[in-house]
C-alpha positions as CSV (number, residue, x, y, z in Angstrom):
1,M,24.1,-21.9,10.4
2,R,25.0,-18.3,9.8
3,L,28.4,-16.9,10.6
4,P,28.6,-13.8,12.8
5,G,28.5,-10.6,10.8
6,A,27.4,-12.4,7.6
7,P,24.9,-10.5,5.4
8,Q,21.2,-11.3,5.8
9,P,19.7,-13.6,3.1
10,P,17.8,-11.7,0.4
11,R,14.1,-11.0,1.2
12,S,11.4,-12.4,-1.0
13,C,7.7,-12.5,-1.2
14,L,8.1,-16.3,-1.3
15,D,9.7,-16.2,2.2
16,L,7.2,-18.3,4.1
17,A,9.0,-17.7,7.4
18,R,8.1,-13.9,7.3
19,S,4.8,-12.9,8.8
20,P,2.4,-10.8,6.8
21,T,2.8,-7.0,7.0
22,T,0.7,-5.6,9.8
23,A,-1.5,-2.5,9.6
24,V,1.0,-0.5,11.6
25,E,3.9,-1.5,9.3
26,L,1.8,-0.7,6.2
27,D,1.0,2.8,7.6
28,A,4.7,3.4,8.4
29,M,5.5,2.5,4.7
30,R,2.8,4.9,3.5
31,A,4.2,7.7,5.7
32,A,7.7,7.0,4.5
33,A,6.6,7.1,0.8
34,W,4.9,10.5,1.6
35,H,7.9,12.0,3.4
36,R,10.6,10.7,1.1
37,H,9.0,10.7,-2.3
38,G,5.8,12.9,-2.1
39,V,3.7,9.8,-2.9
40,A,0.4,9.5,-1.0
41,A,-1.0,6.0,-0.8
42,L,-4.6,6.2,0.3
43,A,-7.2,3.4,0.7
44,V,-10.3,4.7,-1.1
45,A,-12.5,3.1,1.4
46,D,-10.8,5.2,4.2
47,I,-11.8,8.5,2.6
48,V,-15.0,9.5,4.3
49,D,-15.9,12.6,2.3
50,P,-17.9,11.4,-0.7
51,W,-16.8,14.2,-3.0
52,L,-13.1,13.8,-2.2
53,R,-13.4,10.0,-2.5
54,Q,-15.0,10.3,-6.0
55,A,-12.3,12.8,-7.0
56,V,-9.6,10.3,-6.0
57,I,-11.3,7.5,-7.9
58,N,-11.7,9.7,-11.0
59,E,-8.1,10.7,-11.0
60,A,-6.8,7.2,-10.5
61,S,-9.2,5.9,-13.3
62,R,-7.9,8.6,-15.6
63,R,-4.3,7.7,-15.0
64,W,-4.4,3.9,-14.7
65,G,-7.8,2.8,-16.0
66,R,-10.9,1.5,-14.2
67,R,-10.5,-1.1,-11.5
68,H,-11.4,-4.7,-12.2
69,G,-13.1,-6.0,-9.1
70,G,-13.3,-4.7,-5.6
71,G,-16.9,-3.5,-6.1
72,Q,-18.1,0.0,-5.5
73,H,-16.8,0.4,-1.9
74,G,-20.1,-0.4,-0.3
75,R,-22.2,1.8,-2.6
């Protein structure tokens, strides 16, 4: 039982009562990161231009190393 006006319990990834993040919520988080922090979170598979997709892969690999797993995005 919670008292009226009591703070919410802390959120955790172990909270089994919370449903998984939806695609709409995830897109809203990406938009917020872009607007607030200038950070663009792009799914490589969503980039349709092959040249641009490879440029993003190259830059991410240069900064953080090659990915382990995930295949070659259908190529």
